[in-house]
PDB file of N, CA, C, O and CB in Angstrom:
ATOM      1  N   MET A   1      49.086 148.496  11.900  1.00  0.00           N
ATOM      2  CA  MET A   1      48.031 148.572  10.900  1.00  0.00           C
ATOM      3  C   MET A   1      46.923 147.833  11.102  1.00  0.00           C
ATOM      4  O   MET A   1      45.800 148.125  10.692  1.00  0.00           O
ATOM      5  CB  MET A   1      48.452 148.245   9.719  1.00  0.00           C
ATOM      6  N   ALA A   2      47.217 146.892  11.721  1.00  0.00           N
ATOM      7  CA  ALA A   2      46.179 146.336  12.115  1.00  0.00           C
ATOM      8  C   ALA A   2      45.186 146.929  12.915  1.00  0.00           C
ATOM      9  O   ALA A   2      44.197 147.124  12.208  1.00  0.00           O
ATOM     10  CB  ALA A   2      46.521 145.444  12.585  1.00  0.00           C
ATOM     11  N   PHE A   3      44.974 147.361  14.251  1.00  0.00           N
ATOM     12  CA  PHE A   3      44.516 148.011  14.600  1.00  0.00           C
ATOM     13  C   PHE A   3      43.979 149.292  13.932  1.00  0.00           C
ATOM     14  O   PHE A   3      43.340 149.987  14.722  1.00  0.00           O
ATOM     15  CB  PHE A   3      45.059 147.974  15.297  1.00  0.00           C
ATOM     16  N   PHE A   4      44.056 149.693  12.916  1.00  0.00           N
ATOM     17  CA  PHE A   4      43.511 150.619  12.215  1.00  0.00           C
ATOM     18  C   PHE A   4      42.631 149.991  10.907  1.00  0.00           C
ATOM     19  O   PHE A   4      41.597 150.481  10.455  1.00  0.00           O
ATOM     20  CB  PHE A   4      44.639 151.540  11.849  1.00  0.00           C
ATOM     21  N   LEU A   5      43.251 148.898  10.473  1.00  0.00           N
ATOM     22  CA  LEU A   5      42.273 148.206   9.343  1.00  0.00           C
ATOM     23  C   LEU A   5      40.850 147.603  10.168  1.00  0.00           C
ATOM     24  O   LEU A   5      39.793 147.328   9.600  1.00  0.00           O
ATOM     25  CB  LEU A   5      43.216 146.732   8.486  1.00  0.00           C
ATOM     26  N   GLU A   6      41.127 147.474  11.697  1.00  0.00           N
ATOM     27  CA  GLU A   6      39.217 146.731  11.993  1.00  0.00           C
ATOM     28  C   GLU A   6      39.031 147.994  12.363  1.00  0.00           C
ATOM     29  O   GLU A   6      38.069 147.825  13.112  1.00  0.00           O
ATOM     30  CB  GLU A   6      38.611 145.246  13.447  1.00  0.00           C
ATOM     31  N   GLY A   7      39.222 149.018  12.387  1.00  0.00           N
ATOM     32  CA  GLY A   7      38.455 150.499  12.688  1.00  0.00           C
ATOM     33  C   GLY A   7      37.607 150.955  11.234  1.00  0.00           C
ATOM     34  O   GLY A   7      36.526 151.537  11.314  1.00  0.00           O
ATOM     35  N   ILE A   8      38.191 150.641  10.015  1.00  0.00           N
ATOM     36  CA  ILE A   8      37.093 150.614   8.600  1.00  0.00           C
ATOM     37  C   ILE A   8      36.428 149.566   8.067  1.00  0.00           C
ATOM     38  O   ILE A   8      35.742 149.598   7.046  1.00  0.00           O
ATOM     39  CB  ILE A   8      37.684 150.959   7.424  1.00  0.00           C
ATOM     40  N   CYS A   9      36.748 148.134   9.144  1.00  0.00           N
ATOM     41  CA  CYS A   9      36.323 147.016   8.313  1.00  0.00           C
ATOM     42  C   CYS A   9      34.296 146.958   8.835  1.00  0.00           C
ATOM     43  O   CYS A   9      33.332 146.552   8.186  1.00  0.00           O
ATOM     44  CB  CYS A   9      37.546 145.302   8.865  1.00  0.00           C
ATOM     45  N   GLU A  10      34.358 147.398   9.857  1.00  0.00           N
ATOM     46  CA  GLU A  10      33.042 147.707  10.162  1.00  0.00           C
ATOM     47  C   GLU A  10      32.273 149.066   8.656  1.00  0.00           C
ATOM     48  O   GLU A  10      31.334 148.562   8.042  1.00  0.00           O
ATOM     49  CB  GLU A  10      33.221 148.439  12.052  1.00  0.00           C
ATOM     50  N   GLY A  11      32.572 150.221   8.290  1.00  0.00           N
ATOM     51  CA  GLY A  11      32.202 150.456   7.328  1.00  0.00           C
ATOM     52  C   GLY A  11      31.678 149.772   5.917  1.00  0.00           C
ATOM     53  O   GLY A  11      30.650 149.730   5.241  1.00  0.00           O
ATOM     54  N   LEU A  12      33.336 149.146   5.895  1.00  0.00           N
ATOM     55  CA  LEU A  12      33.124 147.934   4.316  1.00  0.00           C
ATOM     56  C   LEU A  12      32.224 146.793   4.697  1.00  0.00           C
ATOM     57  O   LEU A  12      32.194 145.955   3.796  1.00  0.00           O
ATOM     58  CB  LEU A  12      34.809 146.987   3.709  1.00  0.00           C
ATOM     59  N   ASN A  13      31.593 146.530   5.580  1.00  0.00           N
ATOM     60  CA  ASN A  13      30.274 145.286   5.604  1.00  0.00           C
ATOM     61  C   ASN A  13      29.534 145.870   4.604  1.00  0.00           C
ATOM     62  O   ASN A  13      29.167 145.163   3.665  1.00  0.00           O
ATOM     63  CB  ASN A  13      29.208 145.044   7.143  1.00  0.00           C
ATOM     64  N   LYS A  14      29.196 147.271   4.649  1.00  0.00           N
ATOM     65  CA  LYS A  14      28.223 147.401   4.027  1.00  0.00           C
ATOM     66  C   LYS A  14      28.128 147.762   2.449  1.00  0.00           C
ATOM     67  O   LYS A  14      27.215 147.872   1.631  1.00  0.00           O
ATOM     68  CB  LYS A  14      27.710 148.142   4.725  1.00  0.00           C
ATOM     69  N   GLU A  15      29.383 147.873   2.440  1.00  0.00           N
ATOM     70  CA  GLU A  15      30.090 147.743   0.641  1.00  0.00           C
ATOM     71  C   GLU A  15      29.826 145.952   0.537  1.00  0.00           C
ATOM     72  O   GLU A  15      28.723 145.678   0.064  1.00  0.00           O
ATOM     73  CB  GLU A  15      32.505 148.318   0.434  1.00  0.00           C
ATOM     74  N   PHE A  16      30.452 145.080   0.811  1.00  0.00           N
ATOM     75  CA  PHE A  16      30.621 143.938   1.164  1.00  0.00           C
ATOM     76  C   PHE A  16      29.283 143.230   0.734  1.00  0.00           C
ATOM     77  O   PHE A  16      29.162 142.629  -0.333  1.00  0.00           O
ATOM     78  CB  PHE A  16      31.008 143.904   2.558  1.00  0.00           C
ATOM     79  N   ASN A  17      28.362 143.356   1.611  1.00  0.00           N
ATOM     80  CA  ASN A  17      27.534 143.180   1.683  1.00  0.00           C
ATOM     81  C   ASN A  17      27.819 141.486   2.773  1.00  0.00           C
ATOM     82  O   ASN A  17      27.829 140.336   2.333  1.00  0.00           O
ATOM     83  CB  ASN A  17      26.950 143.458   0.287  1.00  0.00           C
ATOM     84  N   THR A  18      27.979 141.859   3.963  1.00  0.00           N
ATOM     85  CA  THR A  18      28.714 141.239   5.010  1.00  0.00           C
ATOM     86  C   THR A  18      28.041 141.142   5.780  1.00  0.00           C
ATOM     87  O   THR A  18      26.863 141.455   5.611  1.00  0.00           O
ATOM     88  CB  THR A  18      29.713 141.680   5.474  1.00  0.00           C
ATOM     89  N   SER A  19      28.663 140.497   7.374  1.00  0.00           N
ATOM     90  CA  SER A  19      27.872 140.932   8.853  1.00  0.00           C
ATOM     91  C   SER A  19      29.701 141.082   9.430  1.00  0.00           C
ATOM     92  O   SER A  19      29.835 142.156  10.016  1.00  0.00           O
ATOM     93  CB  SER A  19      26.417 139.254   9.914  1.00  0.00           C
ATOM     94  N   ILE A  20      30.680 140.483   9.390  1.00  0.00           N
ATOM     95  CA  ILE A  20      31.980 140.380   9.914  1.00  0.00           C
ATOM     96  C   ILE A  20      33.047 140.204   8.753  1.00  0.00           C
ATOM     97  O   ILE A  20      33.214 139.227   8.023  1.00  0.00           O
ATOM     98  CB  ILE A  20      32.019 139.212  10.908  1.00  0.00           C
ATOM     99  N   LEU A  21      33.822 141.592   8.785  1.00  0.00           N
ATOM    100  CA  LEU A  21      34.908 141.570   8.267  1.00  0.00           C
ATOM    101  C   LEU A  21      36.157 141.208   9.184  1.00  0.00           C
ATOM    102  O   LEU A  21      35.901 140.739  10.292  1.00  0.00           O
ATOM    103  CB  LEU A  21      34.971 142.710   7.691  1.00  0.00           C
ATOM    104  N   VAL A  22      37.557 141.394   8.799  1.00  0.00           N
ATOM    105  CA  VAL A  22      38.703 141.497   9.538  1.00  0.00           C
ATOM    106  C   VAL A  22      39.536 141.435   8.916  1.00  0.00           C
ATOM    107  O   VAL A  22      39.750 141.150   7.737  1.00  0.00           O
ATOM    108  CB  VAL A  22      38.914 140.817  10.386  1.00  0.00           C
ATOM    109  N   SER A  23      40.051 141.703   9.699  1.00  0.00           N
ATOM    110  CA  SER A  23      41.923 141.905   8.493  1.00  0.00           C
ATOM    111  C   SER A  23      42.958 140.374   9.013  1.00  0.00           C
ATOM    112  O   SER A  23      42.847 139.532   9.905  1.00  0.00           O
ATOM    113  CB  SER A  23      43.442 144.142   9.318  1.00  0.00           C
ATOM    114  N   GLY A  24      43.833 140.605   8.016  1.00  0.00           N
ATOM    115  CA  GLY A  24      44.458 138.999   7.776  1.00  0.00           C
ATOM    116  C   GLY A  24      45.267 139.135   9.286  1.00  0.00           C
ATOM    117  O   GLY A  24      45.857 138.077   9.503  1.00  0.00           O
ATOM    118  N   ALA A  25      45.420 139.900  10.135  1.00  0.00           N
ATOM    119  CA  ALA A  25      45.820 139.303  11.119  1.00  0.00           C
ATOM    120  C   ALA A  25      45.185 139.190  11.892  1.00  0.00           C
ATOM    121  O   ALA A  25      45.509 138.502  12.860  1.00  0.00           O
ATOM    122  CB  ALA A  25      46.595 139.569  11.507  1.00  0.00           C
ATOM    123  N   VAL A  26      44.268 139.669  11.833  1.00  0.00           N
ATOM    124  CA  VAL A  26      43.091 138.752  13.146  1.00  0.00           C
ATOM    125  C   VAL A  26      42.595 137.412  12.938  1.00  0.00           C
ATOM    126  O   VAL A  26      42.378 136.536  13.775  1.00  0.00           O
ATOM    127  CB  VAL A  26      41.554 139.478  13.350  1.00  0.00           C
ATOM    128  N   GLN A  27      42.387 137.390  11.115  1.00  0.00           N
ATOM    129  CA  GLN A  27      42.358 135.965  10.901  1.00  0.00           C
ATOM    130  C   GLN A  27      42.969 134.590  11.267  1.00  0.00           C
ATOM    131  O   GLN A  27      42.539 133.478  11.574  1.00  0.00           O
ATOM    132  CB  GLN A  27      42.488 135.969  10.052  1.00  0.00           C
ATOM    133  N   ALA A  28      44.613 135.405  11.028  1.00  0.00           N
ATOM    134  CA  ALA A  28      45.814 134.487  11.668  1.00  0.00           C
ATOM    135  C   ALA A  28      45.358 134.238  12.785  1.00  0.00           C
ATOM    136  O   ALA A  28      44.840 133.138  12.980  1.00  0.00           O
ATOM    137  CB  ALA A  28      47.249 135.053  11.846  1.00  0.00           C
ATOM    138  N   ALA A  29      45.430 135.165  13.775  1.00  0.00           N
ATOM    139  CA  ALA A  29      45.480 135.100  15.183  1.00  0.00           C
ATOM    140  C   ALA A  29      44.178 134.081  15.691  1.00  0.00           C
ATOM    141  O   ALA A  29      44.009 133.718  16.855  1.00  0.00           O
ATOM    142  CB  ALA A  29      45.394 136.696  15.787  1.00  0.00           C
ATOM    143  N   VAL A  30      43.477 133.787  14.748  1.00  0.00           N
ATOM    144  CA  VAL A  30      42.179 133.266  15.093  1.00  0.00           C
ATOM    145  C   VAL A  30      41.303 131.710  14.433  1.00  0.00           C
ATOM    146  O   VAL A  30      40.220 131.149  14.597  1.00  0.00           O
ATOM    147  CB  VAL A  30      41.402 134.486  14.735  1.00  0.00           C
ATOM    148  N   ALA A  31      42.553 131.515  13.634  1.00  0.00           N
ATOM    149  CA  ALA A  31      41.872 130.710  12.049  1.00  0.00           C
ATOM    150  C   ALA A  31      41.771 129.576  12.631  1.00  0.00           C
ATOM    151  O   ALA A  31      40.596 129.227  12.510  1.00  0.00           O
ATOM    152  CB  ALA A  31      42.862 130.542  10.431  1.00  0.00           C
ATOM    153  N   ASP A  32      42.203 129.005  13.051  1.00  0.00           N
ATOM    154  CA  ASP A  32      42.474 127.223  14.534  1.00  0.00           C
ATOM    155  C   ASP A  32      40.854 127.087  14.644  1.00  0.00           C
ATOM    156  O   ASP A  32      40.316 126.040  14.283  1.00  0.00           O
ATOM    157  CB  ASP A  32      43.500 127.700  17.022  1.00  0.00           C
ATOM    158  N   GLY A  33      39.887 128.473  15.290  1.00  0.00           N
ATOM    159  CA  GLY A  33      39.175 127.845  15.515  1.00  0.00           C
ATOM    160  C   GLY A  33      37.510 128.825  15.046  1.00  0.00           C
ATOM    161  O   GLY A  33      36.513 129.098  15.713  1.00  0.00           O
ATOM    162  N   PHE A  34      37.846 129.068  13.810  1.00  0.00           N
ATOM    163  CA  PHE A  34      36.944 129.764  12.620  1.00  0.00           C
ATOM    164  C   PHE A  34      36.790 129.687  11.417  1.00  0.00           C
ATOM    165  O   PHE A  34      37.819 129.858  10.765  1.00  0.00           O
ATOM    166  CB  PHE A  34      37.056 130.726  12.491  1.00  0.00           C
ATOM    167  N   ASP A  35      35.558 129.422  10.668  1.00  0.00           N
ATOM    168  CA  ASP A  35      35.627 129.204   9.293  1.00  0.00           C
ATOM    169  C   ASP A  35      35.724 130.844   8.257  1.00  0.00           C
ATOM    170  O   ASP A  35      34.862 131.723   8.226  1.00  0.00           O
ATOM    171  CB  ASP A  35      34.168 128.229   8.994  1.00  0.00           C
ATOM    172  N   PHE A  36      37.170 130.817   7.441  1.00  0.00           N
ATOM    173  CA  PHE A  36      37.094 132.687   6.489  1.00  0.00           C
ATOM    174  C   PHE A  36      37.067 132.199   5.292  1.00  0.00           C
ATOM    175  O   PHE A  36      37.440 131.098   4.885  1.00  0.00           O
ATOM    176  CB  PHE A  36      38.640 134.051   6.545  1.00  0.00           C
ATOM    177  N   ARG A  37      36.367 133.536   4.465  1.00  0.00           N
ATOM    178  CA  ARG A  37      36.394 133.735   3.188  1.00  0.00           C
ATOM    179  C   ARG A  37      37.018 134.626   2.842  1.00  0.00           C
ATOM    180  O   ARG A  37      36.683 135.785   3.087  1.00  0.00           O
ATOM    181  CB  ARG A  37      35.450 133.826   2.709  1.00  0.00           C
ATOM    182  N   ALA A  38      38.266 134.251   2.073  1.00  0.00           N
ATOM    183  CA  ALA A  38      39.275 135.671   1.669  1.00  0.00           C
ATOM    184  C   ALA A  38      37.961 136.867   0.480  1.00  0.00           C
ATOM    185  O   ALA A  38      37.073 136.554  -0.314  1.00  0.00           O
ATOM    186  CB  ALA A  38      41.261 134.824   0.292  1.00  0.00           C
ATOM    187  N   ARG A  39      38.462 138.110   0.919  1.00  0.00           N
ATOM    188  CA  ARG A  39      37.118 139.089   0.243  1.00  0.00           C
ATOM    189  C   ARG A  39      38.407 139.897  -0.164  1.00  0.00           C
ATOM    190  O   ARG A  39      38.447 140.933   0.500  1.00  0.00           O
ATOM    191  CB  ARG A  39      35.572 140.034   1.447  1.00  0.00           C
ATOM    192  N   GLY A  40      39.722 139.755  -1.226  1.00  0.00           N
ATOM    193  CA  GLY A  40      40.246 140.438  -0.963  1.00  0.00           C
ATOM    194  C   GLY A  40      41.631 141.505  -0.145  1.00  0.00           C
ATOM    195  O   GLY A  40      42.209 141.272   0.916  1.00  0.00           O
ATOM    196  N   MET A  41      41.843 142.725  -1.141  1.00  0.00           N
ATOM    197  CA  MET A  41      42.965 143.821  -0.253  1.00  0.00           C
ATOM    198  C   MET A  41      41.769 144.979  -0.177  1.00  0.00           C
ATOM    199  O   MET A  41      40.662 145.000  -0.715  1.00  0.00           O
ATOM    200  CB  MET A  41      44.801 144.487  -1.310  1.00  0.00           C
ATOM    201  N   VAL A  42      42.246 145.672   0.462  1.00  0.00           N
ATOM    202  CA  VAL A  42      41.754 147.280   0.849  1.00  0.00           C
ATOM    203  C   VAL A  42      42.967 148.276   0.843  1.00  0.00           C
ATOM    204  O   VAL A  42      43.912 148.119   1.616  1.00  0.00           O
ATOM    205  CB  VAL A  42      41.049 147.384   2.496  1.00  0.00           C
ATOM    206  N   HIS A  43      42.911 149.193   0.038  1.00  0.00           N
ATOM    207  CA  HIS A  43      43.625 149.823   0.122  1.00  0.00           C
ATOM    208  C   HIS A  43      43.280 151.151   1.219  1.00  0.00           C
ATOM    209  O   HIS A  43      42.360 151.841   0.781  1.00  0.00           O
ATOM    210  CB  HIS A  43      43.879 149.937  -1.102  1.00  0.00           C
ATOM    211  N   VAL A  44      43.562 151.396   1.891  1.00  0.00           N
ATOM    212  CA  VAL A  44      44.030 152.655   2.862  1.00  0.00           C
ATOM    213  C   VAL A  44      44.201 154.009   2.174  1.00  0.00           C
ATOM    214  O   VAL A  44      44.985 153.974   1.226  1.00  0.00           O
ATOM    215  CB  VAL A  44      45.474 152.354   3.539  1.00  0.00           C
ATOM    216  N   LYS A  45      43.739 154.990   2.392  1.00  0.00           N
ATOM    217  CA  LYS A  45      43.844 156.547   1.945  1.00  0.00           C
ATOM    218  C   LYS A  45      45.007 157.085   3.136  1.00  0.00           C
ATOM    219  O   LYS A  45      44.952 157.017   4.363  1.00  0.00           O
ATOM    220  CB  LYS A  45      42.054 157.516   2.070  1.00  0.00           C
ATOM    221  N   GLY A  46      46.062 157.638   2.228  1.00  0.00           N
ATOM    222  CA  GLY A  46      46.782 158.023   3.198  1.00  0.00           C
ATOM    223  C   GLY A  46      47.987 156.812   3.859  1.00  0.00           C
ATOM    224  O   GLY A  46      48.790 157.143   4.731  1.00  0.00           O
ATOM    225  N   ARG A  47      47.931 155.291   3.231  1.00  0.00           N
ATOM    226  CA  ARG A  47      48.388 154.501   4.097  1.00  0.00           C
ATOM    227  C   ARG A  47      49.808 154.266   2.659  1.00  0.00           C
ATOM    228  O   ARG A  47      49.541 154.469   1.475  1.00  0.00           O
ATOM    229  CB  ARG A  47      47.098 153.080   4.776  1.00  0.00           C
ATOM    230  N   ALA A  48      51.058 153.873   3.088  1.00  0.00           N
ATOM    231  CA  ALA A  48      51.136 153.258   1.760  1.00  0.00           C
ATOM    232  C   ALA A  48      51.309 151.636   1.771  1.00  0.00           C
ATOM    233  O   ALA A  48      51.202 151.084   0.677  1.00  0.00           O
ATOM    234  CB  ALA A  48      52.347 153.920   1.010  1.00  0.00           C
ATOM    235  N   ALA A  49      51.528 150.946   2.748  1.00  0.00           N
ATOM    236  CA  ALA A  49      50.441 149.600   2.605  1.00  0.00           C
ATOM    237  C   ALA A  49      48.838 149.245   2.677  1.00  0.00           C
ATOM    238  O   ALA A  49      48.136 149.616   3.617  1.00  0.00           O
ATOM    239  CB  ALA A  49      50.775 148.848   3.519  1.00  0.00           C
ATOM    240  N   GLY A  50      48.429 148.605   1.748  1.00  0.00           N
ATOM    241  CA  GLY A  50      47.226 147.955   1.985  1.00  0.00           C
ATOM    242  C   GLY A  50      47.089 146.800   3.134  1.00  0.00           C
ATOM    243  O   GLY A  50      47.684 146.871   4.209  1.00  0.00           O
ATOM    244  N   GLY A  51      46.446 146.002   2.856  1.00  0.00           N
ATOM    245  CA  GLY A  51      45.615 144.926   3.938  1.00  0.00           C
ATOM    246  C   GLY A  51      44.640 143.747   3.420  1.00  0.00           C
ATOM    247  O   GLY A  51      43.573 144.084   2.908  1.00  0.00           O
ATOM    248  N   ASP A  52      45.013 142.170   3.551  1.00  0.00           N
ATOM    249  CA  ASP A  52      43.872 142.195   3.481  1.00  0.00           C
ATOM    250  C   ASP A  52      42.121 141.715   4.079  1.00  0.00           C
ATOM    251  O   ASP A  52      41.872 142.025   5.244  1.00  0.00           O
ATOM    252  CB  ASP A  52      44.182 142.002   2.774  1.00  0.00           C
ATOM    253  N   LEU A  53      41.590 141.370   3.694  1.00  0.00           N
ATOM    254  CA  LEU A  53      40.301 141.312   4.503  1.00  0.00           C
ATOM    255  C   LEU A  53      39.671 139.846   3.864  1.00  0.00           C
ATOM    256  O   LEU A  53      39.590 139.228   2.803  1.00  0.00           O
ATOM    257  CB  LEU A  53      39.196 142.847   4.228  1.00  0.00           C
ATOM    258  N   TRP A  54      39.185 139.736   5.694  1.00  0.00           N
ATOM    259  CA  TRP A  54      38.338 137.972   5.666  1.00  0.00           C
ATOM    260  C   TRP A  54      37.032 138.313   6.302  1.00  0.00           C
ATOM    261  O   TRP A  54      36.663 139.071   7.199  1.00  0.00           O
ATOM    262  CB  TRP A  54      39.212 136.452   6.817  1.00  0.00           C
ATOM    263  N   GLU A  55      36.447 137.410   5.445  1.00  0.00           N
ATOM    264  CA  GLU A  55      34.688 137.623   5.942  1.00  0.00           C
ATOM    265  C   GLU A  55      34.557 136.282   7.006  1.00  0.00           C
ATOM    266  O   GLU A  55      34.638 135.086   6.725  1.00  0.00           O
ATOM    267  CB  GLU A  55      33.238 137.416   4.258  1.00  0.00           C
ATOM    268  N   LEU A  56      34.292 137.023   8.514  1.00  0.00           N
ATOM    269  CA  LEU A  56      33.813 135.140   9.142  1.00  0.00           C
ATOM    270  C   LEU A  56      32.729 134.655   8.505  1.00  0.00           C
ATOM    271  O   LEU A  56      31.870 135.448   8.118  1.00  0.00           O
ATOM    272  CB  LEU A  56      33.252 134.908  10.898  1.00  0.00           C
ATOM    273  N   VAL A  57      32.600 133.369   8.308  1.00  0.00           N
ATOM    274  CA  VAL A  57      31.507 132.726   8.065  1.00  0.00           C
ATOM    275  C   VAL A  57      31.095 131.350   8.783  1.00  0.00           C
ATOM    276  O   VAL A  57      30.126 130.630   8.544  1.00  0.00           O
ATOM    277  CB  VAL A  57      31.573 132.589   6.816  1.00  0.00           C
ATOM    278  N   GLY A  58      32.194 131.185   9.805  1.00  0.00           N
ATOM    279  CA  GLY A  58      31.724 130.568  10.671  1.00  0.00           C
ATOM    280  C   GLY A  58      32.523 129.820  11.862  1.00  0.00           C
ATOM    281  O   GLY A  58      33.733 129.660  11.699  1.00  0.00           O
ATOM    282  N   GLY A  59      31.968 129.392  12.951  1.00  0.00           N
ATOM    283  CA  GLY A  59      32.705 128.602  13.459  1.00  0.00           C
ATOM    284  C   GLY A  59      32.770 127.181  13.386  1.00  0.00           C
ATOM    285  O   GLY A  59      31.834 126.417  13.148  1.00  0.00           O
ATOM    286  N   LYS A  60      34.249 126.826  13.668  1.00  0.00           N
ATOM    287  CA  LYS A  60      34.299 125.350  13.440  1.00  0.00           C
ATOM    288  C   LYS A  60      34.116 124.110  13.700  1.00  0.00           C
ATOM    289  O   LYS A  60      34.866 123.817  14.631  1.00  0.00           O
ATOM    290  CB  LYS A  60      34.814 125.165  13.362  1.00  0.00           C
ATOM    291  N   GLN A  61      33.581 123.326  13.404  1.00  0.00           N
ATOM    292  CA  GLN A  61      32.998 122.312  14.648  1.00  0.00           C
ATOM    293  C   GLN A  61      34.511 121.066  15.226  1.00  0.00           C
ATOM    294  O   GLN A  61      35.472 120.584  14.627  1.00  0.00           O
ATOM    295  CB  GLN A  61      31.288 121.116  13.723  1.00  0.00           C
ATOM    296  N   ALA A  62      34.133 120.997  16.267  1.00  0.00           N
ATOM    297  CA  ALA A  62      34.878 121.109  17.218  1.00  0.00           C
ATOM    298  C   ALA A  62      35.369 119.152  16.953  1.00  0.00           C
ATOM    299  O   ALA A  62      36.184 118.613  17.702  1.00  0.00           O
ATOM    300  CB  ALA A  62      33.968 121.844  18.783  1.00  0.00           C
TER     301      ALA A  62
END
């Protein structure tokens, strides 16, 4: 599901007026190095489950 969700994030950037949106799976994998803002849930046509969206807002300072 994560791979499919990443495919639609590019189109959702226009709707949310963002630059980089990622799925919850990607956010969880890289959260130690980046700051994110939760943008809510997205429901995908033809899929039973949706997924959460995160906006990348910057890198964490070392």
